[in-house]
C-alpha positions in Angstrom: -43.5 -60.5 -48.4 -46.2 -62.8 -49.9 -49.2 -61.5 -51.7 -51.6 -63.2 -49.4 -50.9 -61.1 -46.4 -50.1 -57.4 -46.0 -47.4 -55.8 -43.8 -49.9 -54.5 -41.2 -51.4 -57.9 -40.9 -48.0 -59.6 -40.5 -46.9 -57.2 -37.8 -50.2 -57.8 -36.0 -49.7 -61.5 -36.1 -46.1 -61.2 -34.8 -47.1 -58.9 -32.0 -50.1 -60.9 -30.8 -49.2 -64.5 -31.6 -49.7 -65.5 -28.0 -53.5 -65.4 -28.5 -53.2 -68.2 -31.0 -51.7 -70.7 -28.5 -54.2 -72.6 -26.3 -53.7 -72.0 -22.6 -53.4 -75.7 -22.0 -50.4 -75.8 -24.4 -48.7 -73.0 -22.6 -49.4 -74.7 -19.2 -47.6 -77.8 -20.5 -44.4 -75.8 -20.6 -44.4 -76.0 -16.8 -43.6 -72.3 -16.3 -45.3 -68.9 -16.1 -45.9 -67.1 -19.4 -43.8 -64.0 -19.1 -45.0 -60.6 -20.4 -42.9 -58.1 -22.4 -44.1 -54.8 -23.8 -42.4 -53.3 -26.9 -42.9 -49.6 -27.6 -41.7 -48.0 -30.9 -42.1 -44.3 -31.8 -42.6 -45.3 -35.5 -45.4 -47.2 -37.3 -45.7 -50.5 -39.1 -43.8 -49.0 -42.2 -40.7 -47.7 -40.3 -37.6 -49.8 -40.2 -37.7 -50.3 -36.4 -40.8 -52.4 -37.1 -40.3 -53.9 -40.5 -36.7 -54.9 -39.9 -35.6 -54.6 -36.3 -38.7 -55.9 -34.4 -38.7 -59.3 -36.1 -35.0 -59.6 -35.2 -35.8 -58.9 -31.6 -38.4 -61.7 -31.7 -35.8 -64.0 -33.3 -33.2 -63.2 -30.7 -35.5 -63.9 -27.8 -36.5 -67.3 -29.4 -32.8 -68.2 -29.7 -32.5 -67.7 -25.9 -35.5 -69.9 -25.2 -38.3 -67.2 -25.0 -40.8 -68.0 -27.7 -43.6 -65.5 -28.4 -46.9 -67.3 -27.9 -45.4 -70.2 -25.9 -43.7 -69.0 -22.7 -43.7 -65.3 -23.7 -46.4 -62.8 -24.6 -45.3 -59.6 -26.3 -47.4 -56.5 -26.5 -46.4 -54.3 -29.4 -47.3 -50.6 -29.4 -46.5 -48.1 -32.2 -46.8 -44.3 -31.9 -46.7 -43.3 -35.5 -44.1 -40.5 -34.9 -46.4 -38.6 -32.5 -44.9 -37.5 -29.2 -48.4 -37.2 -27.7 -49.2 -40.8 -28.7 -45.8 -42.0 -27.3 -46.7 -40.4 -23.9 -50.2 -42.1 -24.0 -48.7 -45.5 -24.9 -46.0 -45.1 -22.3 -48.7 -44.8 -19.7 -50.6 -47.7 -21.2 -47.7 -50.1 -21.2 -46.7 -49.1 -17.7 -50.2 -49.9 -16.5 -50.0 -53.4 -18.0 -47.2 -54.1 -15.4 -45.2 -56.4 -17.8 -42.1 -58.1 -16.7 -40.0 -55.9 -19.0 -40.7 -52.9 -21.2 -38.5 -52.6 -24.3 -38.5 -49.2 -25.9 -36.7 -47.5 -28.8 -35.5 -43.9 -29.0 -34.4 -41.6 -26.2 -37.7 -39.6 -25.9 -39.8 -42.7 -25.8 -37.6 -44.1 -23.1 -37.9 -41.0 -21.0 -41.7 -41.1 -21.5 -41.8 -44.6 -20.1 -39.5 -43.6 -17.2 -42.0 -40.9 -16.3 -44.7 -43.6 -15.9 -42.9 -46.2 -13.8 -39.9 -46.5 -11.5 -40.4 -50.2 -10.8 -41.0 -52.1 -14.1 -37.7 -52.9 -15.7 -37.0 -50.9 -18.9 -34.6 -51.9 -21.6 -33.9 -49.2 -24.2 -32.5 -49.9 -27.7 -31.2 -47.4 -30.3 -31.6 -44.4 -28.0 -28.6 -42.3 -28.7 -26.3 -41.3 -25.9 -28.2 -42.1 -22.7 -26.2 -39.8 -20.5 -26.5 -36.8 -22.9 -30.3 -37.6 -23.2 -30.8 -37.7 -19.5 -31.8 -41.4 -19.4 -29.1 -42.5 -17.0 -26.2 -40.8 -15.2 -24.0 -43.8 -14.7 -23.1 -46.1 -17.7 -21.5 -48.8 -15.6 -24.2 -49.0 -13.0 -27.5 -47.6 -14.2 -29.7 -46.3 -11.5 -33.2 -47.5 -10.8 -35.1 -49.6 -13.4 -33.5 -48.6 -16.7 -30.6 -50.0 -18.8 -30.1 -50.9 -22.4 -28.0 -51.2 -25.6 -27.5 -48.2 -27.8 -25.8 -47.0 -30.9 -24.8 -43.4 -31.0 -21.9 -41.3 -29.7 -22.7 -37.6 -30.3 -19.3 -37.2 -32.0 -20.6 -39.3 -34.9 -22.4 -36.2 -36.1 -19.1 -34.6 -37.0 -18.1 -37.8 -38.9 -21.2 -37.5 -41.1 -20.3 -34.0 -42.1 -16.7 -34.9 -42.8 -17.9 -37.7 -45.1 -20.3 -35.4 -47.0 -17.4 -32.9 -47.4 -15.2 -35.7 -48.7 -17.6 -36.8 -51.4 -18.6 -33.2 -52.3 -15.6 -30.9 -51.7 -17.6 -27.8 -52.7 -20.1 -28.4 -50.0 -20.9 -25.0 -48.4 -24.2 -25.6 -46.6 -25.8 -28.6 -44.9 -29.5 -28.9 -43.9 -29.7 -30.5 -40.4 -33.2 -31.9 -40.4 -34.6 -32.7 -36.9 -37.9 -33.2 -35.2 -38.0 -30.9 -32.1 -40.2 -33.4 -30.3 -37.3 -35.9 -30.5 -34.5 -33.4 -30.0 -31.0 -34.9 -30.2 -29.1 -31.8 -29.1 -25.7 -33.4 -28.5 -25.5 -34.9 -32.0 -26.6 -31.6 -33.6 -24.0 -29.7 -31.6 -21.3 -32.1 -32.9 -22.5 -31.5 -36.5 -22.3 -27.7 -35.9 -18.8 -27.9 -34.4 -17.6 -29.9 -37.4 -19.2 -27.4 -39.7 -17.3 -24.5 -38.1 -14.0 -26.3 -38.7 -14.8 -27.3 -42.3 -16.2 -23.9 -43.3 -19.7 -25.2 -43.9 -22.9 -23.5 -42.8 -25.1 -25.7 -40.7 -28.8 -24.8 -41.1 -31.1 -26.3 -38.5 -34.5 -27.2 -40.1 -37.5 -28.2 -38.0 -39.7 -30.9 -39.4 -42.6 -32.8 -37.9 -44.0 -34.8 -40.8 -43.1 -35.9 -44.4 -44.7 -32.8 -46.0 -42.5 -30.6 -43.8 -39.4 -32.4 -45.1 -40.3 -32.0 -48.8 -41.1 -28.3 -48.5 -38.0 -27.6 -46.3 -35.6 -29.3 -48.7 -37.2 -27.5 -51.6 -36.6 -24.2 -49.9 -33.1 -25.1 -48.8 -32.1 -26.1 -52.3 -32.7 -22.6 -53.7 -29.0 -21.9 -52.8 -26.3 -24.1 -54.3 -23.7 -26.5 -52.9 -25.9 -28.1 -50.2 -26.2 -31.5 -48.5 -28.5 -33.1 -46.0 -28.1 -34.7 -42.6 -31.2 -36.1 -41.0 -30.7 -36.3 -37.2 -32.0 -39.5 -35.6 -34.7 -40.5 -34.8 -36.2 -38.6 -37.7 -36.8 -42.0 -39.4 -39.7 -42.6 -36.9 -41.8 -40.0 -38.8 -44.1 -41.9 -41.2 -43.0 -41.3 -44.8 -39.9 -39.4 -43.7 -37.3 -41.3 -45.7 -39.4 -41.4 -48.9 -40.0 -37.7 -48.7 -36.4 -36.8 -48.0 -34.9 -39.0 -50.6 -37.4 -37.8 -53.2 -36.6 -34.2 -52.5 -32.8 -34.9 -52.4 -33.0 -36.6 -55.8 -35.1 -33.8 -57.2 -32.5 -31.2 -56.2 -29.4 -33.5 -56.6 -28.4 -33.2 -53.0 -26.2 -35.7 -51.2 -27.7 -37.2 -48.0 -25.9 -39.2 -45.3 -27.9 -41.2 -42.7 -27.1 -43.0 -39.5 -28.0 -46.6 -40.5 -27.7 -48.9 -43.5 -31.4 -48.7 -44.2 -31.1 -45.1 -45.2 -28.6 -45.9 -47.9 -30.6 -48.9 -49.1 -33.6 -46.6 -49.5 -31.8 -43.8 -51.4 -29.3 -41.9 -49.3 -25.9 -41.4 -50.8 -24.2 -42.8 -47.7 -24.7 -44.0 -44.2 -22.3 -44.4 -41.3 -23.3 -45.8 -38.0 -23.7 -48.7 -35.7 -24.8 -52.2 -37.0 -28.3 -51.8 -35.6 -29.5 -55.3 -36.3 -27.0 -56.6 -33.7 -28.6 -54.4 -31.0 -32.0 -55.9 -31.7 -31.1 -59.5 -32.3 -28.4 -59.9 -29.6 -28.1 -56.9 -27.3 -31.7 -56.3 -26.3 -32.8 -59.9 -26.1 -29.8 -60.7 -23.9 -30.8 -58.1 -21.4 -34.4 -59.0 -21.5 -33.4 -62.7 -20.9 -31.2 -61.7 -18.0 -34.0 -59.7 -16.4 -36.6 -62.4 -16.9 -34.1 -64.8 -15.1 -33.7 -62.5 -12.1 -31.1 -59.8 -12.9 -31.8 -56.2 -11.9 -31.4 -53.4 -14.5 -29.1 -51.5 -12.1 -26.6 -54.4 -12.3 -26.5 -54.4 -16.2 -24.2 -51.7 -17.6 -25.4 -49.8 -20.6 -23.8 -51.2 -23.7 -22.7 -49.2 -26.7 -22.4 -50.7 -30.2 -18.8 -51.6 -31.1 -19.5 -52.4 -34.7 -19.9 -49.5 -37.2 -20.3 -49.6 -41.0 -20.0 -47.2 -43.9 -22.3 -47.9 -46.8 -22.2 -46.0 -50.1 -24.9 -46.0 -52.8 -23.3 -45.5 -56.2 -26.7 -45.6 -57.9 -27.7 -42.5 -55.9 -24.3 -40.9 -56.7 -24.9 -41.4 -60.4 -28.5 -40.0 -60.1 -27.4 -36.8 -58.4 -24.3 -36.4 -60.6 -21.6 -37.0 -58.0 -18.4 -39.0 -58.5 -17.5 -40.8 -55.3 -13.8 -40.8 -54.7 -12.2 -44.3 -55.0 -10.5 -43.7 -51.6 -14.0 -43.5 -50.0 -15.4 -46.6 -51.8 -12.3 -48.5 -50.8 -13.0 -47.8 -47.1 -16.7 -48.7 -47.4 -18.0 -51.8 -45.8 -20.5 -52.1 -48.6 -21.0 -50.4 -52.0 -24.5 -50.5 -53.5 -24.2 -50.6 -57.3 
């Protein structure tokens, strides 16, 4: 990031670059400028915008769809508010774009409630069947398909990894935003907790202040750990607040994506999300713009998963990560 332009300004430029291209220049391309709306539940500081949205733009360009030339992209960000998501879902549906791209299960359902005709491509939306987005993975009904990251059973894997790195783990704080309830994943965490003899404590959070106070209260009793349930990262300031509180109380945290570990979690295990935004979603948008129907495009799940371990965080909270675990890790941050 250069000092001459801030993050907000950069995102605005990326999202509205079409305005900078003269209409005559676009007309020279000999084709209609296509229109895509992109709806994120986060804001300009969340990883879906700072990291993943530019990859989506890049992936489309590699397929011949250049924002500002033969493509116009409308970016909308909800700032972690379910009310704003619902408002923006109505707004993007009324734009009647060629495709609406949306991240998270709740945001996808909000858009589905506003249009049954505009094609919808979801990304990073959990299990679309468990979330009620589609009922048939192979042949999605209606106007919705997508690429996604999360099998509910992965929640059990997160707890197993925490228990491996902290054998005396007795309690785990399961942080979730009830406006973005991911019940299937939470149930998997609780099932694993019962098998491992760990108490799973559901903790409701709706903003970064909730997270800090909730972790402070949870940490009064010993031998704890933290699992933030996606898409909690869409809450502005959520990661910073959680990692600050976890460090303060020396609690291990495991997240669902690499960015969690890069920003302070002890570990992360989950899909390689950049692939979904650079390859998966652009591929489906490209196919739809060239005539495919969403119903003919099967939902794709990520096939690449990675384990990342942050040894700097381990040292800061006083944990020794077993060599057997670091040997299995795809990346170790030292």
